[in-house]
TORSE-917002 format. One line per field, with one value per residue: x negated, y, z of N, C-alpha, C, O in turn; residue in one letter. Coordinates in steps of 0.2 Angstrom, whole numbers. Example, Ala and Ser with C-alpha at 12.3 -4.5 7.8 and 13.67 -1.06 7.14 Angstrom:
n.c1: [-66:-64]
n.c2: [-28:-11]
n.c3: [39:35]
ca.c1: [-62:-68]
ca.c2: [-22:-5]
ca.c3: [39:36]
c.c1: [-66:-64]
c.c2: [-16:0]
c.c3: [39:39]
o.c1: [-71:-67]
o.c2: [-17:6]
o.c3: [42:40]
rest: [a:s]
This chain:
n.c1: [-4:-2:-5:-1:-10:-10:-18:-19:-24:-34:-50:-64:-78:-81:-68:-65:-73:-69:-55:-58:-64:-54:-46:-57:-57:-45:-46:-42:-43:-51:-46:-46:-49:-46:-51:-50:-55:-48:-53:-50:-44:-41:-37:-32:-29:-28:-28:-25:-29:-18:-17:-25:-23:-26:-17:1:9:16:9:-3:1:5:-7:-15:-7:-9:-23:-23:-14:-23:-34:-30:-22:-12:-6:-1:7:11:19:17:29:39:34:34:48:53:47:53:62]
n.c2: [-7:11:29:46:61:78:94:109:127:141:141:133:128:110:105:93:84:82:79:66:60:57:48:38:35:28:17:19:19:30:31:39:56:73:90:107:124:140:156:160:150:134:117:101:84:67:50:36:19:10:-2:-9:-1:5:8:12:19:31:38:40:49:60:63:67:79:86:89:98:109:113:118:128:124:116:101:87:70:56:42:30:24:35:45:41:40:52:57:52:51]
n.c3: [0:-2:1:0:2:5:5:10:10:16:11:19:27:28:27:19:25:38:36:30:41:49:42:42:55:57:49:36:18:7:-11:-22:-25:-26:-28:-26:-27:-28:-29:-13:-9:-5:-11:-10:-15:-9:-14:-4:3:13:19:28:39:56:66:68:54:56:66:61:51:60:66:55:53:64:63:52:58:68:60:53:41:29:30:23:23:14:12:-2:-8:-4:-11:-24:-26:-25:-36:-47:-62]
ca.c1: [0:-5:-1:-4:-12:-11:-21:-19:-25:-39:-57:-68:-84:-79:-62:-65:-77:-64:-49:-62:-65:-48:-46:-61:-54:-39:-48:-39:-49:-49:-48:-46:-48:-47:-50:-52:-55:-46:-54:-52:-38:-42:-31:-35:-25:-32:-24:-28:-25:-16:-16:-28:-23:-27:-11:7:9:18:4:-8:4:4:-14:-17:-3:-12:-28:-21:-13:-29:-38:-25:-22:-6:-8:6:4:17:20:18:37:43:31:37:55:53:45:57:67]
ca.c2: [-1:18:35:53:66:84:98:117:133:145:137:134:123:105:101:87:80:83:74:60:57:55:42:32:32:25:12:22:20:34:28:45:63:79:96:113:131:146:161:158:145:127:112:94:78:61:44:32:13:9:-10:-11:4:2:11:14:24:38:39:43:56:65:65:72:86:90:91:103:115:114:121:133:121:112:93:83:63:53:35:30:23:40:49:38:40:59:60:49:56]
ca.c3: [0:-4:3:-4:7:1:10:6:15:16:11:26:27:32:26:16:30:43:34:29:47:52:38:45:62:56:44:29:14:2:-17:-26:-22:-31:-24:-31:-24:-32:-25:-7:-8:-5:-13:-11:-15:-9:-14:1:5:21:20:34:45:63:70:64:49:58:71:56:49:66:67:50:53:69:60:48:62:72:55:49:35:28:28:22:22:11:9:-9:-9:-4:-16:-31:-26:-26:-43:-53:-67]
c.c1: [-4:-1:-4:-5:-13:-13:-22:-21:-31:-46:-61:-73:-80:-73:-61:-69:-71:-58:-53:-63:-61:-46:-50:-58:-49:-39:-43:-44:-46:-52:-49:-45:-50:-46:-53:-52:-53:-47:-55:-48:-41:-36:-35:-29:-30:-26:-28:-24:-24:-15:-19:-28:-22:-22:-5:6:10:12:-2:-6:3:-2:-17:-13:-7:-19:-28:-19:-19:-34:-35:-24:-14:-7:-2:3:10:15:21:25:40:40:34:44:56:52:48:62:73]
c.c2: [6:23:41:59:72:89:105:121:136:140:138:127:116:102:94:82:78:78:67:56:54:48:36:31:28:18:13:23:25:31:33:51:68:86:102:119:136:151:159:153:138:123:107:89:72:55:39:25:13:2:-11:-5:1:5:11:19:31:41:43:50:61:67:70:79:89:93:98:110:117:118:125:130:118:106:89:75:59:46:34:28:30:45:48:40:48:62:56:53:52]
c.c3: [0:0:0:2:3:7:6:12:12:16:17:24:31:31:24:22:35:42:33:36:50:49:40:50:62:51:38:23:8:-5:-22:-22:-27:-27:-28:-26:-29:-28:-18:-4:-9:-6:-14:-11:-14:-10:-9:1:12:22:26:40:52:68:65:60:52:63:67:54:53:66:62:50:59:67:57:53:66:68:51:42:35:26:29:20:20:9:2:-11:-9:-9:-23:-31:-28:-33:-49:-56:-66]
o.c1: [-9:5:-9:-1:-17:-11:-26:-21:-34:-47:-61:-72:-77:-72:-57:-67:-69:-56:-50:-64:-61:-43:-47:-56:-48:-35:-41:-49:-41:-57:-53:-42:-55:-41:-58:-48:-57:-42:-60:-48:-42:-30:-40:-25:-35:-20:-33:-18:-28:-13:-17:-32:-19:-24:-5:3:6:12:-4:-10:2:-3:-20:-16:-8:-21:-32:-23:-20:-38:-38:-25:-10:-10:1:-1:15:10:25:27:44:44:36:46:60:55:45:65:78]
o.c2: [6:22:40:61:72:89:106:119:135:136:144:122:117:96:90:76:73:73:62:50:48:43:31:25:24:15:7:26:24:30:32:52:67:86:101:118:137:152:155:152:137:124:106:89:71:55:38:25:15:1:-16:-6:-3:4:11:24:36:47:49:55:67:73:75:84:96:98:102:115:123:122:127:134:117:105:88:75:59:45:37:31:31:49:52:41:50:66:56:57:54]
o.c3: [3:3:-2:6:-1:13:1:18:7:20:20:21:36:33:27:22:36:45:35:36:53:52:41:51:67:50:35:24:5:-6:-26:-17:-30:-24:-32:-21:-33:-24:-17:2:-15:-4:-17:-6:-17:-7:-10:0:17:28:29:44:53:74:59:62:51:63:69:53:51:66:63:47:58:69:58:53:68:70:46:37:40:20:34:15:24:5:-1:-16:-14:-12:-27:-37:-32:-36:-54:-53:-69]
rest: [m:k:a:v:i:s:v:t:g:c:d:a:i:g:i:i:a:k:a:s:c:v:c:a:e:f:d:v:n:i:v:d:i:s:q:t:v:l:q:e:y:f:s:m:i:m:v:v:e:i:d:k:i:s:a:p:f:s:v:f:v:d:r:m:s:e:l:g:k:a:n:s:l:e:i:r:t:m:h:e:d:i:f:n:a:m:h:r:i]
């Protein structure tokens, strides 16, 4: 199973590192990542594997959201089933 994580906010040093560390804490594997900086605005999307996650998915989602709040970022984590359902025509 996979999930999609989006991160947006003002650019700062270490955003990718901090998000990656939380993924590692939960045994979540990053399989694809795309990030860009437009002037001072940071945007990143990660596709992660959650097959071996070490805690309930909801705990991981909350932890990523807390990371965002602590760093003035918006971090949203969505299970692939929900993501796919939202983007079907």
